[in-house]
Every structure is written in structure tokens, then in C-alpha cells.
C-alpha positions in Angstrom: -0.2 49.5 7.3 -0.2 47.4 3.7 3.3 46.0 5.4 0.8 44.5 8.5 -1.9 43.6 6.0 1.0 41.7 3.4 2.7 39.7 6.5 -0.7 38.6 7.6 -1.7 37.0 4.3 2.1 36.0 3.5 1.7 34.0 7.2 -1.3 32.9 6.2 -0.4 31.4 2.9 2.9 29.8 4.9 0.7 27.9 6.9 -1.8 26.9 4.4 1.2 25.3 2.5 2.9 24.0 5.2 -0.3 22.2 6.8 -1.3 20.6 3.4 2.3 19.8 2.7 2.6 17.5 5.9 -0.5 15.6 5.1 0.4 14.9 1.6 1.3 11.7 0.2 4.8 10.8 -1.1 6.4 7.8 -2.8 9.8 8.1 -3.7 9.6 6.2 -7.0 12.1 5.7 -9.0 10.9 3.0 -11.7 9.9 5.6 -14.2 12.4 4.9 -16.8 11.7 1.1 -16.0 9.6 -1.5 -18.2 6.5 -2.8 -16.6 8.1 -6.2 -16.5 11.3 -4.8 -14.9 8.8 -3.1 -11.8 7.4 -5.7 -11.2 10.7 -7.9 -10.7 12.3 -4.9 -8.6 8.7 -4.6 -6.8 8.7 -8.7 -6.2 12.4 -8.0 -5.0 12.0 -5.4 -2.2 8.4 -7.0 -0.9 8.1 -9.3 1.6 5.7 -10.8 0.4 3.4 -10.7 -2.5 -0.1 -12.3 -3.1 -3.7 -12.3 -4.2 -6.2 -12.4 -1.7 -9.8 -11.5 -0.9 -10.5 -9.2 2.1 -12.2 -10.6 4.6 -12.4 -7.8 7.6 -11.0 -4.0 7.5 -11.0 -2.9 11.1 -9.4 0.1 13.1 -5.9 -0.6 14.6 -5.8 0.0 18.3 -3.8 3.3 18.1 -6.5 4.6 15.1 -3.3 5.1 13.4 -4.8 3.0 10.0 -6.2 0.2 9.6 -5.9 -4.0 9.4 -7.3 -5.9 6.6 -7.7 -9.6 7.2 -7.3 -11.6 3.4 -7.6 -15.3 2.7 -5.1 -15.7 0.7 -5.5 -17.7 -2.6 -2.5 -17.2 -4.5 1.2 -16.4 -3.3 4.4 -15.3 -5.2 6.6 -14.3 -1.9 6.1 -15.5 1.8 5.7 -18.2 3.5 2.0 -17.3 4.1 -0.8 -18.9 5.4 -4.5 -18.9 4.4 -5.1 -15.9 6.5 -2.8 -13.1 6.4 -3.5 -9.1 8.4 -2.0 -6.1 6.5 -1.7 -3.2 7.8 -2.2 -0.2 5.6 -2.7 3.7 6.6 -6.6 5.1 6.7 -6.3 6.7 3.1 -5.3 10.0 1.7 -2.7 11.8 2.9 -1.3 9.0 4.9 -0.6 6.7 1.5 -2.7 4.2 3.0 -4.6 1.3 0.6 -8.4 1.6 0.5 -9.7 -1.8 0.5 -13.2 -3.3 0.5 -14.3 -6.5 2.1 -15.2 -9.1 -0.2 -12.8 -7.6 -3.3 -9.8 -9.6 -4.1 -6.2 -7.7 -4.3 -2.9 -8.0 -5.7 -1.0 -7.4 -2.9 2.8 -6.0 -2.8 3.9 -6.3 1.3 6.3 -4.8 2.9 7.4 -5.7 6.8 10.0 -7.3 9.3 8.3 -10.8 8.6 5.2 -12.3 7.4 3.6 -11.7 10.7 4.0 -7.8 10.5 2.8 -7.0 6.6 1.9 -3.7 5.4 0.9 -2.0 2.2 0.3 1.6 0.7 -0.5 3.3 -2.6 3.1 3.7 -3.3 3.6 -0.5 -3.8 2.1 -2.1 -6.8 -0.8 -3.4 -4.6 -3.6 -3.3 -6.8 -7.6 -4.4 -7.3 -7.5 -8.2 -8.8 -9.1 -6.5 -11.9 -5.8 -4.1 -12.8 -3.6 -6.6 -11.8 -3.8 -9.0 -14.9 -0.2 -7.7 -16.6 1.6 -8.3 -13.3 0.0 -11.7 -12.5 1.1 -12.8 -15.5 4.5 -11.5 -15.1 4.6 -13.3 -11.9 4.7 -16.6 -13.3 3.7 -19.4 -11.7 2.3 -18.8 -7.6 3.5 -21.1 -5.4 1.8 -23.6 -2.4 0.6 -21.9 0.6 1.4 -23.0 4.0 -1.5 -25.2 5.5 -2.7 -23.4 9.3 
């Protein structure tokens, strides 16, 4: 009887651990040994686009896998961006999605195959503008946006 009880308890614990690991967000970061300047430079290099934008709208993706965030771009350091850009991200929590708020501004480091298909998450250096002063200073002068 003890053997059965321990087996049931063991299986229950194993299932609980397996489920929580499946939902956990894990960022593969090796930037711990780099200076902030090196981290910003590396993040810019690895990104498809880097910009400051104000969130105009957040809406559910059609397949419900995450959200789309529509930004009005204010400054850009990388990418051929227009005044309005849409970026995909997760819901937040276990899927690594970044939670954006309408009317707030952010420094966004976005990845993707091109400027028309961008995404970001909490594993990037994306941050609220109020917390991104060091990055903005290190990024230097922004470039002109494409007018469309």
C-alpha cells in the first residue's frame, strides 16, 4: 500500500513539474559578462528594427496565440520603418510576451524576417521609455523615418 501511495505522489509531483516547465518562459542570454554598452550594441546588431514608439492599439492576433501592437514611431535607429509599425508579441507570462499599454511609449528591439513582420518579447532589451534612458544615450543619433 505504501508503494502505491508513493507512486501516486511521485507521479503527481512529476506531472506538476512538467506542466510548469512547459509554460515557463526561458531566455537564452549570454550577455551577463558584457558591459551595458556591449549589450546595447549586440542587441542592436541582432535586431531587425530598433525604435521608440507610442502604443496606439493592442489587439488579439487572429489565431489567439498572442497580441499585435500598433505603434506610432517617434525615433528609429535600425530598420526601414514608416510612421506606423505593428509588432507581434505573446500574451505575457509563460509565453515571454511583453505587456504593452496603450498611450505609453517604449524603446523596442524587434526581430523578424523583414520590417513588415516584426516581433518582440521580454528576452529582448525592449523597455518602457521611462526605463530606457541609458540605451537611448548609447544608441546615439536616430535616423529619419520613411514617410508613408
